[in-house]
N, C-alpha and C positions, 0 to 999 in steps of 0.2 A: 432727721434734718432740721435746722433751726426756723425758728417763726421768726422771718424777715423786718415784717410790715412792721412801722412804729405803732404804738398805740396811739390813741387818744392823748394821753400825757404828755407823751414822747412830741406829737404834732404840735400842740401850742408849747410846749418847750423851746423847738425849734422857730414856730412864727416868732416866741419873744425874742430870740436869739439872733436874729437876721434884723431886728430891726434896732439894735442896740450892738453890737460887734463889730468893730473894725477888722476884724480877721473872717475867717471862713467858718464857713459853718455847714456842718454834712451830717444828713439822717437818711442819705441814702443806703440801699443795701449793699453796695458793693463796698463803700465807705467804712461803714458798721462791720463787715463782714474781713476786712484786712487789717481794724484792730480789734479783732474778735481774740488773737492769738500773740505771743508773743514769741520767748527763746526759752517759753518752757510747755509743760507737758499741758499746759488748759488751754479751751476753749471755750469764751461765754461771751456773748454778743454785746456790745455797748448800747446804750440809748441813743448815742451819737455821738459825734467829734467837733470838736470846736478849736480852730490853729488860731491860736489867737496872736497877735500882733505886740501886743504890751500888757505891763501890768494892768491896767486899768480895764483890758478887755479880759484878763482874768476873774478881776475882782467883779464883774461885771457878768461873766458866766456864772460865775460861785454861787451870786446873791439870786440869779435867776433861778438857777436849777434848785437852790434852795426854797424857794417862792413855790417853786413846781413840784417838789416832792423827790427831785433827784440827786440821786449821790455825784460827785466828781472824785474824779482817779485822772491825776496829772501823768503824762506820759513823756520821758525824751526819743531814748535812742528803742523803746522797746527790746533790751538785751536780757531783761530780767530774767532768770534759770527757775525761781521762785512764784511765780504766776503776779507777783505784785502790779504787773502793769495791765493787766484783763479784769474786769468785771461789768455786771451791769449797772454801770455808771454813763455820766458823761466826759467823757476820754477829752482831756486836753493835752494836745501835742505840740510841744516846747521847741521842735526840733527844726521846724522850717523859719519861723520868725526871730525868735529869743533866743538867740544862738550868739550874740556877741562877746566881745570881752570888750568893756568899757572904759576900764584904765586899768594899768600896770605900774604901779608905784617900787621902783627898783633898790630907792631906798630901805623904801619898811618891807620889801619883798611880799608884799600883798599883790592880787588882782581881783579887781571888780567884773564880774563875767555872772549873764544871764544861763537859766538853766536848762539850755536848749544846745549850750555851746560844746562841743566835743573835746576830750580831754586830748586828743593830740592835737588840735587844733590852737587850745592855749598854750600847749607846749611850743610852738611855733612862734606866738607870741613874743612867748619870757625868753626864748633862748637867744635872741641879740645881748640879751642882760646877764645870761650866764645864769637864768634861772629854772625850774621847770616844778608843778607841781608833783609831789614826791608820790604818793599810791599812784601806782602801774597797774592795772589788771589788764588782763590777758584783750580785753574788747577796747583797748586803749582809742585805736582808730571811730569805734562807731557808737561807744560807751559818751551819753552826754551827764555835764557835771551834777546837774537834777534829779538825776537817777542816781548817779554815787554818793552823792548827799542822802538820798533817802533811803539806800542801802550804807551807808558808812563802808564803802569798798576800800578795798587794801590791793594786794596784787603783789608781786613776786620780790619787791625791796621793801615790805613791808618789815624788812629785820630791823633798818635804819629809819623808814620814815612811816611806821605805826600805820593807821588807819584814816579813812577820811576827814572823820571829825577833830583826829588831831589836828589838821590845819584848817578848819573852816574860823573865822573871827567872826564875821556878824549875817543875817540871814536877814532879810526883807521877805515877809511871807503871807500870802490871803489864807483868811480864818475861814469856818466853814459858811459863815454868814456873811462875809463878803468884805470884809473890816481888814486893813490894812495892819500889819504889825511889826514890828524889827526888834529884833532880836540880838544883843549883843552883853559882853560881857559886862557884868556889875557888880559893885561891891555889897558885901551882904548885909553890911548895917543900914546899908539905905535900903534895901528894900520894901520896909514897912512905909517908907513914903514915896515911893515910885508913881509917877501918875501915868495915867492910861491903859489901856489892853494891856499892857506888857507887865506891869505894876500887879493888875489883879492878878492874871496868872501866875506871876512869880511867887505871889504872896500863896493862890490855893496849891499850888504844886508842894511848896516846902513845906504849907500844912499838912498835908499828904504823904509827903517823904520823908520827915525828921522824925515823927513817933516810928516810925518802922525802920529806922538805920540799919540796928542791928540784923534785923530779918534780911536785910537786903544784901548785909555784907557778907553772909552767911549766906546767902543763897546762889547770888551771883557768881559762876563760876572764875577759878582763878589761872585763865591764861589768854596767851597772846592776842588768840583771835576768837572775842565773842562778840557778835552783832545779832545774836537774836533777842526778840524783847526790845523794850524803851529803855535809855541809858541812865537808867536810876543812880545809878553809881557813879556817874560823872557828877551828876548834879550835888549828889553829896561830900564827894572827895577834892574837889579843885578847891584854889582857894577864894577866887569869885564862883557868881555865879552866873550861867549864859544858859538861857533856854534854848540858844541854836543848836546847843551841844543834847538839846532832850529833841528838836526834831530829826537832828542826823539818827540815821538809821528807823526813821518811824514809818518807812514806806508810804510815804503821802497820807496817816491815816491822821495827823493833829494839825496840819498846816501844808499850802502848799507852797514853793519856793518859788519865788519872781525874780531873786537879786543874792548873789553873796559874793562875800569879801574872805578871800581865801589867801591862806600863807603859800610863799613861795620860796624854796630851797635852790640852794645852788648848785648847779650840773656837777658832780665828779669830773675832774680833771683827765682821769686815765680810769680804765677798766681792765680786767683780765679775767677770763673766763678756765675754770677747770671741770671736764666734763666726766664724771667717774662712771664705768662701765661695771656693774654687778651681774655676775653669773646666779644670782638667786634672788627672790623676787622680794623678798623683804629685809632682807640682809640692809641692804640702804637705807632701811626705818632706823635700824641699828644703827648703823653708823651716825647717824644723825647728829645726838646729843655731842658725839665725839667732835664733831667737825665746827659747830655753834662757837668755841671760844676763837676760833683764827681769827687772829687780828685782821680788821680791813675787809672781811667777809659784807656783803651787801646784798648778797641773797642764796638762797640753798633752796632749790625746785626740786622738783623730780619728776618723770616720766616711766612707766613701764611701756615693758615689750611689744604692747599691744600697740600705744602711739606709733613708737617705733616703726612696727608692722605696717601700720595708713600711711609714713611718711615717705615711705619706699617704694608705696605703691603708686604715689603722687608726683607728677613730674618736677612739681616746685621745689620739694624737697628729699630728692633721690640724692644728690650731695650731700645734704647736710646730714643725711641719715648714715651716710660713711663715716662721719666724725668718730661715731662710736662706736665699740666692738659689734659684732654681725650677732654674737650670742648673749648679749647683755639684756635680764630682763627687767631690769632697772636702772634708771642712767640718772644720776645727780648732775643739778646744774651749779656749781660753788662759783660765785662771784668773788672777784676782791676790787676795791677801789682805793685810789690813793692819788696825792696832788702832785704825782711826777710817773713818768712812764717806768724809770729803773726799779721804783719802789714796787709797784703791781705787778712789776714779770718776777721779780723778787720774791715775792710772798705766794704768786700763782705756784712758781717751780720750787720752792722749797716744799710748798703742801702737796704737790704731785708726786716730791720724791718721798713723802711721807704715806700717801693715801696708803698705798699695797698695805701697810699697817690696821690699819682700820677692820673694822666688823666685816667680812664677807670680801674679802682682800680685793679690791677691784682694782682696774687698770683705769689709768689717769692720761688725760692729754692735754695738752696747754695750749690755748689760741686766744692771743694776742690782740692780731689783726679785727679791725672794726667790720671788716665783711665779714670775718667768721662766724663772730660774736655776735652780729645782726641778725645773719641766718640760721644760728643757733636759736637764739631767742621768737624769730621768726615760727620755727618748729614749735616750742613751748605756747607760744600763744596760740597756734593751731588746735592744740593739742584736742581740744572736745571734737572738732570736725574731723581730724586724724580718727579718733577711736569709735565715729560711727563708721568709719570704712569698712571695719575690721569684723563683724559679724556675721554668721554664715548664711543666716535666713533671711528673708527677704522683710519680714516682718518685725525680725528681733532686733531691737534697740537698745544702745547704752544709757539705760535710762537715769534721769539727774534726779530724783526726789531724796536721795537720802547721802547727796553728795557733797555737803558742804560741811562736816562738821568738824570741830575748832578742840583739837586735844593737847595735853602739855606734848611738848616733844621730845620729852626722855620718855613719854609712855608712848610713843606711837608704835613702835614695833610689836609691841606686844596688843596695841589696841587692833592692827590690821588683822593681824592673823586670828583673831576674836571676829573680826567683820566680818571676814572671809567663813567661816566657820559658821556663822548663819547663815551667808548666803550660799555655801554650798548646798546646808540643812534643808534650805529650803528649794532645792532643786536646779540649780542655777551658777551662773559665773560674774565676774566683773573685771573692769580695767582702772587705770586711775591713774592721775598725775596731778600735780597741785604744790602745796607751799608747803615743804614737807620741814625747814627751817621755823614757821610758824606753828606746825600739828596742823594744819589746815590742809586735809587731804581732799580731792574731787574725786570719788570714787563711782563708779556708773554701774550699774548692776540690768544685766542685759535680760531684758522681760520683752513680751510680745502683748502688748498691750490691749490688742483688737481680739484677746482670748481672756471672758472671764476669769478664768482660772489665774491666767497670772496678773488679771487686777486684786484676785485677791491676796494672790503670791505679796505684789507690791505691797500692799495695806499692811502684810502681817510681815515683813520684812520692816519695813517701815517701824513698827512699834517696837521689833525685839531692838533695831536698832538706840532709837530713842533710850531704852532704857538702858542700852550698854553705853551710850556717852555719859547719861548720867552715874553710873557705878565709873566709869574715870575720871568724872570730874569735868566734864567737858561742856561742849556746847551745843548744840542743836546746828546752827550755821555758826561758820566762822570767815562767812564775806559776801554770801549771795542773799541772804534776808530769810527771812520767815515765809513769807507770801502765804499761797494757797498750800505748801509741801507740807509746811513745819509750825504752822500755827496750832493744827490741833494737837502737838505735841507738847506744847508749851508749859502744861499743866504739870508732867511729868519733871519738865526741867526745873522748874521755879515752884511749884506747889501752888495749893490755891488762894494763901492770903497772896502773895506776890501777883497774882493773876487779877485777882480784884484790887489791886492797888493800881493795875495797868488800866482795867476799866473804868473806874475813877478817876485818874488822869486822862484819860482819853475825853471823857465826860465833862472835863474843867475845859478843853480845848475845843469839843464839838460835840457838844448837847445833844442834838439831834442827831449823833452819828452818820452825817453827810458825807465826810472825808475816807474815801477810797474803804467802805466798811468790808468787812469779813475777811480783814487780816490781822496777824496778832492777838485784837480783840475778840473776847467772845461777845456773839456766837460767831462760830468759825463753819465752814463748810470740812466734811471729813478729804481728807489729803486724794481720796482717790476718784470723787466726782468730778462730774464737767472738762472730763477728757478730751483732748482734740482727738488721738484715736486710742477710743474706748471699743468695748464690745460691741456697742450698736453702731459702730463703723463703718458705712458702706460705700467705696465708690464705684462707679462703673466709667471705667476707660473705655474708648473705641477701639474698634479693629485700628492698625497702624499701618503705617509705610514704614515705619526705621523697626529696628530690631532692636527690643530694649531688654536682652537677654542678661548682658551686664551690669545694667543698672536693676536688675530685682525680677523681670521677665514682664512687666507691661508699664504702660504709659503714665499709670495711677502711682505706681511704687517709683516710677524715678522721680516723679515729681513730689512725691510724700519724703525725698530727701532730705528737701530743706528743712532743717532743724529751727531756723529760727532765730538763729545769732546775730543776723541781721551785718555780716563784713561787708557786704554787699551797701552798708551806709557809710563804709568811710568816703572821706573827701579829699584828700591831697595824698593820696598814694596810690602806685598802681593803674589800673586800666576800668576795673568792675565797680560800679557800673555808672557808665557815662553820663543817660539821663538823668540817674538819680543825683549825681553833682551837683548838676547844672539846675534840677527843678528841686529840688527838697523833698517830694512827694514820694510818700509809701507805695504809693501803687506803682510809680518808676523803677523801684529797687529790685532787685532779683527774687528779694522774701517775697515781696508785695505780687509780684507776677506768679510766682509760686503757690500764691497764696490763694489766688484770684483762679488758676488753674482747679486746684484742687475743691475749691468749691463748686464752679463748674460740672466735675466730676461727681460730687456730692450731691447735686441737684439745688443745691442751696442757690445756685447762678444758673441761668438756661442751656448747660450744657456748651457742648461745642459751634450753638447757635450763639452764644451769649456774645453782644455786642460789648457788653461790659468787661469782658477778658480779652476783646480783640480792641478796646480801647488800652486798656495797663498794658498790652503788649504793641502796641503802634509806637514809642518811641523806645522800644529795645532795639539796639545799633547792631544784634548779632554779632556781636564783638569778641563773642568767646571767651571773653577773659573770668566769666565765671565759670567755666568747666574748669581751670586749676586756679584761680583765686579761691575761688568757695572751698574751702579745706574740703566740701563734702563733695564736690563736683558737679553741681548743678549747673545742666547745660541749657542754659535757657535759650540761645540758639536754635539747638532743636529743637526744644519744646516750641518755640514760636512757628519754626516750620513746621513742625507736625500740626500743630492748632489752625493754622492758615491754610492747609490743606484739610482739614477737617469743616473747616470755614467754609472752603470752597465748595466742599459736598452740598454744604446746605444751602447756602445762598449765592453761587455761580461766582467764576472769578471773574475779579474786576478788570478793568483796561489798563489800569496801573501796574497790577499784578503781569497781567499779559505782556502788556509793552518790553518792562525790566526781566521778567523773568526770561524774556526769549530774545534776549538782547544776541544771544549768538546766532540765533539765525538771520535777524535784521542787519548784523554787521555782516556778515557772509555774503549778504545777496547783496549789499551796498558794495563790498570790496570789488565788485565786478567793473563798476564806475564812479568810484569814488569820489570823484570831482563832482559829476551829477547830484550824486547824492547830499554833499556838501551843500550845492546850490539849491536844493530842494529843501534843505534843512533852513536854512535862512530866508529862503522866500517862504515857507512855510511855518515860520518857527510859531508866532503864538496858537496857532492850531495843534501843529504837534506838540506842543508843552501843555494844552489844554486837554490834549487827548490822552496823553501819556500821564498827564497829573503832576505834572513837572513846577515847581514854582516860577512865577516868570522871573524871576529874581538872577535866577541860575542860566548859564550858557552853557548846551552840551558839551562833548569835546566833539572835535572834525575826526573824520575818515581819515587817517593815511593817504595820503596822495599815492604813497606805494607801498601797499600791505609788507608784512617781513617776510612772506611765505615767497614773495615774488621776487623781494630782494635777495632773498637766500638763494633762489634756483639761480638768481646770474650773477652771483658774485663769483669772481675767479679763485677757485684753489689752486694753491700751489703743491705740485707733489711733493712729495718725503718721504722717509721712513713711516713703517706701517704705523699706528698709533691707538691705545686704546677707544672705543668711544662710548660715547654719553649721548643720550637722546636729550635735545631741549625742548621741555614742551613750551609750546608758542599758546600762550594761554591769547585766552577773544579780546582781553582792553590791550596789552600790548601789541598785541598782531596786529589789529584792527585799528585803532585809533593811535600808538603811539609807539613803532618799533624801536624805537631808541636804544631801550634797553635792552632789547631782546639783540639787536645787534654788537652793543658791547659786551654782552655775555657771550657772544660766539670768539670774541675776540680775546677774550679772558679764559675761557676754555680752552683755545688751541694754543693761547701764550703756555697755559699751563699742563700742556704734553698732551691733548685731547683731541681726536676725530669728534669733530658737534654732526648731528644727524638730527631730524625732524621727524614723528611720528608720520607712520607712511601714509595719511591722511587727515587731514582737517579734523579733530575732537575736542570737545567742549568737558572739562570736568562738571559743568552743571552748577558750580556756585551760584549763579544768578536766579536758576529757578529753585535750589533748595530755598534761597534766602526769601523767595515770594511763596512758597507752598506748592510750588508747583512741582509736586513732588514725583507723578506719572511719567512727566516729559522729564526730569533732571534724572529719573531712573532709566529712560529710554536714551538719554545723553552717555550715560556711565556706561550702559553695556556695551555701547558703541565702542566708546575710550577703552572699555575693561578687553573688549576684541583684538581693538589694534596695536593695544598697547603689554597685553599678555604675552605674547607670544618673543617679546624684545626682553623682558625680563624676566626669560626662562630659558633665555641666552646669554643671561648673565650680565645684561646692562642696567645702567642707572635710569632713572628718570628725572632731569635735572628741571629745577623753574624757577622763575623770576617773581613771579607775582604769589607772595605765601599765602592768599587766600583761596585760590585756585589750586594749588600745586599740594596745600595740606587738605583739599578736600577729598585728595585719591588716598589718604592716612586717616583722615577723622569720619567724613559722613558717606562716601561710598562704601566699604566695606557691610555698614549697618543698613544701606538701603536697599543696593544689588543683591546682598547675602548668596554668594557664589565663591567655592570656595578660592579660585584665583585670586581674589583682593586680596587677602593678608600677603601674597608675596607682591602683589604690587605695593601694598601702602609698604611696605618694609623696603624695595625699590626707590620711593620718591622722597626727594630732599629739595630742601632748599637751594640754591647757588650757592649762599653761604653756608650752610652745614657741609658742602662737598668740598669745598676750599678750606673747609679748616678741617677737614678729614685727610689734607694732605699735607704730610710731612714736611714734605722739600716744598709747598706752594709760595714764591716769594714775589709779590706783585712789583714791583720796583720802588721808586720814588716819588713822593709829590709833595712838595712844600705847598704846603695849604692848612687851612683850620676849619674845621665842621663841625657841624651840630649832627644827631642823626635822629629821625623818629623814626622807630617799629610801628610795623603793622600790627593791629590787635591782633591777629590770628598768626602770628609770626610771635610775637611775645607770649600769646597762652598756650603753643601748641612748641612750642622751638624754645623758645628764649632767647635773648638778647646775645647769650657768651658766643654762638659762632660769631656773630658779626662783629664780637671785638675783636676775637680771634682774628679773624682775619683784616681785619682795619687796622690792627697794631703790628701787620707785618709790613704794614707800609711806611717805608721810611722817610720821616719829613712830616707826617702828617699830624697835626693834634687833633686830636677827636672827644667829643663827650656823648655819652646818648641818653637821651633826656626820659626822665619820668613823667611821660608828656600825655599817657591815658590812650585816648581817641579821639583823632582830629576831628571828627564830628559829621565827616560825606559816607563813611560806611558803605562803600558801594554806592546804591543808589537812593539808601536813605537821606543825604543830604541835598538832595535833587526833588525830592519830591512836596508836594502841597504838606503844611501844616508841618514842617518838620527845619523851615529853613532858621529860625532862632535857635531850636536847642541845638540845630548844627555848628550855627555859628558859637553860641555858649560853649560847648565843648574844646571849640579850636582854641577860645578865647582864655579857657583854663593856663594851661603853658605853653603851648605849642606855638602860637603866633606871638605870644612876646618874645619869645627865644628868637623867632626868627626874624622879626623886626628888630632884636636887637645885636643882630652880626652884622660884618663888614661886609660891603660889596665882593669882595673877594673870596669872604667865607663861604664856604659848598652849604649848603642843605640835602642833606640825603633821607630820603626816604623810598622806599620798598612798594609799597602799595601806588599803585595808579591812583586809584582815589584820594590817597592822599595828599599827592604832587599835585592834583587839580582844586584840593580845597586848598592848600597854600597859596596857588595863586590869586583863587577868589578874591583870600582875603586879607593877602598878605602883596596889593599892588605887584600881582603879577610875578612876583619872585618867580624862577627857576628853583627848582629843586630835583634833585639828580637820586638815578638810582644807583644802590650799591656796584652794581656792576660797572655803569659809566664811571665812577669814583675810581675804580680798578681798572681803568682800562685809560683815565689818563695818566695812569702811574707808568713812569718809563724807564 
């Protein structure tokens, strides 16, 4: 266990910061634990956290930290893989406030940005000008520009765009004493007369480097990717002196960047992608130098068979994985760019025709459509997480400690074979992906670091690989930096004289060693110290309701799947994580919640009693997006339900959970006399809202005057020939509150040639009970449902549902909660209406001359995807429609109704959905299959009516 309570020094610093800082100051146990890890192997508790609002806050915090003898550590997205953003320091988190594009100059092709700005967001701002930032790491949606500058990040297209440092013009920085400094290009002749701290530093740096010019040129490797150490070579080789290029790649050890002016480049007009499938693991590397001279080549990336295996296991990537040969052991991504579509198409096809003559005789596939290319690149960007899915033991992980070496591309084949020999000699295995065209592979070694012998094995492999890198004339890091993983081995790469030069330059900038100490410049720790999962790691998971066999066996291992990559911190695409997208708070990211749960099971937070964990989980909308958008499949919706059940066991179940979790029982009772129930609701509205924890600004949906089952029994059925039967699952929400979509589904299914029946008795999927952690109650409901529907399934019936969250509960949670052998057959037979109709080759819904926008339900997008909806709506003649990338509507079942959630719920919808709805014409259709989504749209879009997919299809004639 970590010692969480701040010492007297930390307490004094906290008080001083709260008096001076306009931003947020956090020294509480939970905040410090959340910032004690990043995407690396390491965990070190910070002294505290400051979330600065501006550069003055950064300067004040740095100055006060210096006065109190506390180091400073800048942090953006926390996606560093070598441990750069953890340490016993005051963490400065730029991601929440200092995250803006300050200006874009399209004529000069530059952008002024703050360090917390995400790369993807910069590119969105630059796109209208036909520009983007060249380097494009796989973490493009969650990494911040400050972190990219700190690491000198590269990316898939570094063949043409190089490294971040190649695009940095100026940097505004805060030095270790709190002083401001502006670094940009200056004429070398003017250095002796430069004024200010900038001139003093320029003179000191050059006085140190010039006498060592020959040694620097000799020891710095001549490879495309070298980000290890300080950029002394750049200081000597460029015609002008720019100390900004020394700050780049220094990992926050010299200064803290508060503003940057970056160069932008034109977006290529057209691209084509050729995928080469190799049947032997390393021949893909042998082929690399033969491919590099190809004209128009803009990227040459690689993934191995294990990455492809992980892709085939994940819903989002199965179709993409099918683009390559099933027996491929290595796959090269060869991208061509050009000014015209014909140009890139001709280049790609010509290359593909010649590709079988390359070493390894690969099979080539050409992909010209943007959809296919984007899907392929999404797989490549998810490679880290996909690799994590492929280990056989619950505690063995593909560890990243030597995963970032940089070698000359022509030596890559020989180097990787020697690398594998080292790993095999040490009794383990590896997987890889990365930038073959630049000689920089991300090679992960399989180890269980909870075992002491594997920690020793890691240290041994790291040392042997460092020596191998130097033998091949390479760099210990080709992209991800030195941090805690590689700083120990820099003397092997550079020698003692160059390392002493590092120390002296560091001293010139930071004489008190207050800027992110322990990285790059000695003294540094051994790379096997301060591990997040070391041999002393202990977790104490509770006895659980859900079965976690597929997640490794228990609740703790399931939570430990989160590797800190921070994909959940993206802002402008997909659904994960809705509350993070609008709060920008680490604790409200999937990663933050996983870290809080893990610390609770370790005992650093008070277990399942923890109110700190409850607070972190409170704004989880249980959207399920993390189950599939997270490459390792962290299912926070399920973990939240499990924690709530455990918390109820400790503290009792509150009225809010009882009210919403038992909504099926309430609705069923009210259906006896819905008019009387609605009258009572209106008369006692305030009291009911107070008792149920409902926000007073919300209006609860009324009970339908005629519940669906009553309507279904009364309707006239026209006799006809015998048709196949489907069971329409009449869920609680549509069945008792708004039966129109169910009625429409009956019409649609009968038109499609089916006899529609209902379950023989009213049953509930238990979705609401699961969401509120009433897992005993949910299990009872689901057991009754299973007993009711299993005979229908055994007789060959399909169970078709219109409410995505309800019907998909039968496929997702029910099998792991009820633990009955019959659940697998039920899950296989349970489908959404859209899936069912899409599976019918002869289904023709008719004609509807309308325009529509479609907002998918979160569970639908996560577990099924929107392709079935696209297929079905595409069959409606005359319909023009678009499917929104709108994330979560913000209602999420009961979430949006509950006190304390109103603002977050509204903000989720305002991101994309509400503006899209308000932008439609009066006659346009708004399609939303989710019951709660339709009510959310009505609440915030002037009572705009939205319809279910079934209702749109029923309109078609």
